[in-house]
C-alpha positions as CSV (number, residue, x, y, z in Angstrom):
1,M,31.5,29.8,4.7
2,K,31.1,31.2,1.2
3,K,31.9,27.8,-0.3
4,T,29.3,26.1,1.9
5,I,26.6,28.7,0.8
6,L,27.6,28.2,-2.8
7,L,27.5,24.4,-2.5
8,A,24.0,24.6,-0.9
9,F,22.8,26.9,-3.6
10,F,24.2,24.6,-6.3
11,I,22.5,21.5,-4.8
12,L,19.2,23.4,-4.4
13,A,19.3,24.8,-8.0
14,N,19.9,21.3,-9.4
15,F,17.1,19.8,-7.3
16,T,14.7,22.5,-8.6
17,I,15.7,21.9,-12.2
18,S,15.4,18.2,-11.8
19,S,11.9,18.6,-10.2
20,A,10.8,20.9,-12.9
21,Q,11.8,18.5,-15.6
22,S,9.9,15.5,-14.1
23,P,7.5,14.2,-16.7
24,I,3.7,14.6,-16.3
25,K,2.3,11.2,-15.5
26,V,-0.7,10.0,-17.4
27,A,-2.6,6.8,-16.5
28,C,-5.0,5.4,-19.0
29,V,-7.7,3.1,-17.4
30,G,-10.0,1.1,-19.6
31,N,-11.0,-2.2,-21.2
32,S,-9.8,-4.0,-24.4
33,I,-10.1,-0.8,-26.4
34,T,-7.5,0.8,-24.1
35,Q,-5.4,-2.3,-23.8
36,G,-5.4,-2.6,-27.6
37,P,-2.9,-5.1,-29.1
38,G,-1.2,-5.2,-25.6
39,R,-0.5,-2.8,-22.8
40,D,3.1,-2.4,-23.9
41,N,2.3,-2.5,-27.6
42,P,3.2,0.8,-29.4
43,D,0.1,0.5,-31.4
44,S,-2.2,0.8,-28.4
45,Y,-3.8,4.3,-28.1
46,P,-1.9,5.2,-24.8
47,L,1.5,4.5,-26.3
48,Q,0.6,6.2,-29.6
49,M,-0.4,9.1,-27.4
50,Q,3.0,8.9,-25.7
51,E,4.7,9.5,-29.1
52,I,2.4,12.5,-29.7
53,L,3.0,14.1,-26.3
54,G,6.7,13.5,-26.2
55,K,9.3,13.3,-23.4
56,G,7.4,15.8,-21.2
57,Y,4.9,13.1,-20.4
58,E,5.0,9.6,-19.1
59,V,2.0,7.6,-20.3
60,K,1.1,4.2,-19.0
61,N,-1.5,1.8,-20.3
62,F,-3.6,0.2,-17.5
63,G,-6.3,-1.2,-19.8
64,V,-7.7,-4.7,-19.1
65,S,-9.8,-6.5,-21.7
66,G,-13.4,-7.3,-21.0
67,R,-13.6,-5.3,-17.7
68,T,-16.5,-3.3,-16.4
69,L,-16.8,-0.1,-14.4
70,L,-19.7,-1.7,-12.4
71,K,-18.7,-3.4,-9.2
72,K,-21.3,-6.1,-9.9
73,G,-20.3,-6.5,-13.5
74,D,-19.2,-9.9,-14.8
75,Y,-15.5,-8.8,-14.8
76,P,-15.1,-5.6,-12.6
77,Y,-12.0,-3.5,-13.2
78,W,-11.9,-3.0,-9.4
79,N,-10.7,-6.6,-9.0
80,E,-7.7,-6.3,-11.3
81,P,-4.1,-5.7,-10.1
82,Q,-4.1,-2.7,-12.5
83,F,-6.6,-1.0,-10.2
84,E,-3.9,-0.9,-7.5
85,E,-1.1,-0.2,-10.0
86,V,-2.8,3.0,-11.0
87,K,-2.8,4.2,-7.4
88,D,0.8,3.3,-7.0
89,F,1.6,5.3,-10.2
90,A,-0.1,8.3,-8.6
91,P,-0.8,10.0,-12.0
92,D,-1.0,13.7,-12.6
93,I,-3.6,13.0,-15.3
94,L,-6.2,10.1,-15.2
95,V,-8.0,9.1,-18.3
96,I,-10.9,6.6,-17.8
97,K,-12.5,4.9,-20.8
98,L,-14.8,2.3,-19.3
99,G,-18.5,1.5,-20.0
100,T,-18.6,-0.4,-23.2
101,N,-18.7,-3.8,-21.5
102,D,-21.2,-2.4,-18.9
103,S,-23.8,-2.2,-21.7
104,K,-24.0,-6.0,-21.9
105,P,-27.4,-7.2,-20.5
106,Q,-25.9,-9.2,-17.6
107,N,-24.1,-6.0,-16.5
108,W,-26.6,-3.3,-17.3
109,E,-29.2,-4.8,-15.0
110,Y,-27.2,-3.0,-12.4
111,K,-27.4,0.3,-14.2
112,S,-28.8,2.0,-11.1
113,E,-25.4,1.6,-9.5
114,F,-23.3,2.8,-12.5
115,T,-23.2,6.5,-11.4
116,N,-22.3,5.8,-7.8
117,D,-19.6,3.2,-8.8
118,Y,-18.1,5.6,-11.3
119,I,-17.9,8.5,-8.7
120,L,-16.5,6.1,-6.1
121,M,-13.8,4.9,-8.5
122,I,-12.7,8.5,-9.2
123,K,-12.6,9.2,-5.5
124,E,-10.5,6.1,-4.9
125,F,-7.9,7.1,-7.5
126,K,-7.8,10.7,-6.4
127,K,-6.7,9.6,-2.9
128,S,-3.2,8.8,-4.3
129,M,-3.1,11.6,-7.0
130,P,-1.6,15.0,-6.5
131,K,-4.0,17.8,-5.4
132,K,-3.9,19.5,-8.8
133,A,-4.3,16.3,-10.7
134,K,-6.9,16.2,-13.5
135,V,-9.5,13.5,-14.4
136,Y,-10.8,12.9,-17.9
137,I,-13.9,10.8,-18.6
138,C,-14.2,9.4,-22.1
139,I,-17.4,9.0,-24.0
140,P,-17.0,5.4,-25.5
141,V,-16.3,4.9,-29.2
142,P,-19.2,4.0,-31.5
143,V,-20.4,0.4,-31.7
144,F,-21.3,-0.5,-35.3
145,Q,-22.3,-4.1,-34.5
146,D,-23.8,-5.2,-31.2
147,N,-21.3,-8.0,-30.7
148,W,-20.7,-9.9,-27.4
149,G,-23.9,-8.3,-26.0
150,I,-22.4,-4.8,-26.2
151,N,-25.3,-2.4,-27.0
152,E,-24.9,0.8,-28.9
153,S,-28.3,2.2,-28.0
154,I,-27.5,1.8,-24.2
155,L,-24.2,3.5,-24.7
156,V,-25.6,6.5,-26.5
157,H,-29.0,7.0,-25.0
158,E,-28.5,5.8,-21.4
159,M,-24.9,5.8,-20.5
160,R,-23.7,9.0,-22.2
161,P,-26.1,11.3,-20.2
162,M,-24.8,9.5,-17.0
163,L,-21.2,10.2,-17.9
164,E,-21.9,13.9,-18.5
165,K,-23.6,14.1,-15.1
166,I,-20.7,12.2,-13.4
167,A,-18.2,14.6,-15.0
168,K,-20.1,17.6,-13.5
169,K,-20.4,16.0,-10.0
170,T,-16.7,15.0,-9.9
171,K,-15.4,18.2,-11.6
172,S,-13.9,16.0,-14.3
173,N,-13.4,16.7,-18.0
174,I,-15.2,15.0,-20.8
175,I,-13.3,13.6,-23.9
176,D,-15.7,12.7,-26.7
177,L,-14.3,9.6,-28.5
178,Y,-17.6,8.8,-30.1
179,S,-17.9,11.7,-32.6
180,P,-14.4,11.3,-34.2
181,L,-15.1,7.7,-35.1
182,L,-18.7,8.1,-36.1
183,G,-19.2,7.0,-39.7
184,K,-15.9,5.3,-39.8
185,S,-17.0,1.7,-39.4
186,D,-14.1,0.5,-41.5
187,L,-11.8,1.5,-38.6
188,L,-13.6,-0.9,-36.3
189,P,-13.4,-4.2,-38.2
190,D,-15.4,-6.2,-35.7
191,G,-17.8,-3.4,-35.0
192,V,-16.4,-2.7,-31.5
193,H,-12.6,-2.5,-31.5
194,P,-10.7,0.2,-33.4
195,N,-7.8,-0.9,-35.6
196,I,-4.4,0.8,-35.4
197,E,-5.7,3.8,-37.4
198,G,-8.7,4.1,-35.2
199,L,-6.6,3.9,-32.1
200,G,-4.4,6.6,-33.5
201,I,-7.5,8.9,-33.8
202,M,-8.2,8.2,-30.2
203,A,-4.7,9.0,-29.2
204,V,-4.8,12.4,-31.0
205,E,-8.2,13.3,-29.4
206,V,-7.0,12.4,-25.9
207,A,-3.6,14.1,-26.4
208,E,-5.3,17.3,-27.6
209,A,-7.6,17.3,-24.6
210,I,-5.0,16.9,-21.9
211,K,-2.5,19.4,-23.5
């Protein structure tokens, strides 16, 4: 009898330790700025962040180049396999950095639907996330050249206030990725996409926010 009790205690203790040591899962959703040189490339901001956070975290890059938050955008993130992969991953922490491509004229004509689409996306992801999971909404990085139709004025003056309201409505946290790169146009060679150093700054900002 004593042996049985001791064995049961040993199994339970090991299970508890194993559970306690499970890494915190972080899902990074976004466009080309999140995808970076590649979803599995160590230079992408999510994988640079993995190095910063260490073994206590499991960070996955779910970025897809050119994608929009808007359902009626030219290339909605909603339609990508990564949208379902995030749900399957069931993250403890969700970091969303979408919006840059939504500022293009063909997409921003649906700006009246941006807030509702964003809130709905968060709700969809939350369905598969733990109850105490956290969501972080990123303010997009600066745009130093309005390339590919991406519009800095829209991002700053129209979209940013929307993101702040969305964060309040969904009880999400805001991560400002705009200010840390402001005035550092040399880190965004094409005016839109941060280089490795710029992605590193993003990684530090997001890591500090979620820790």
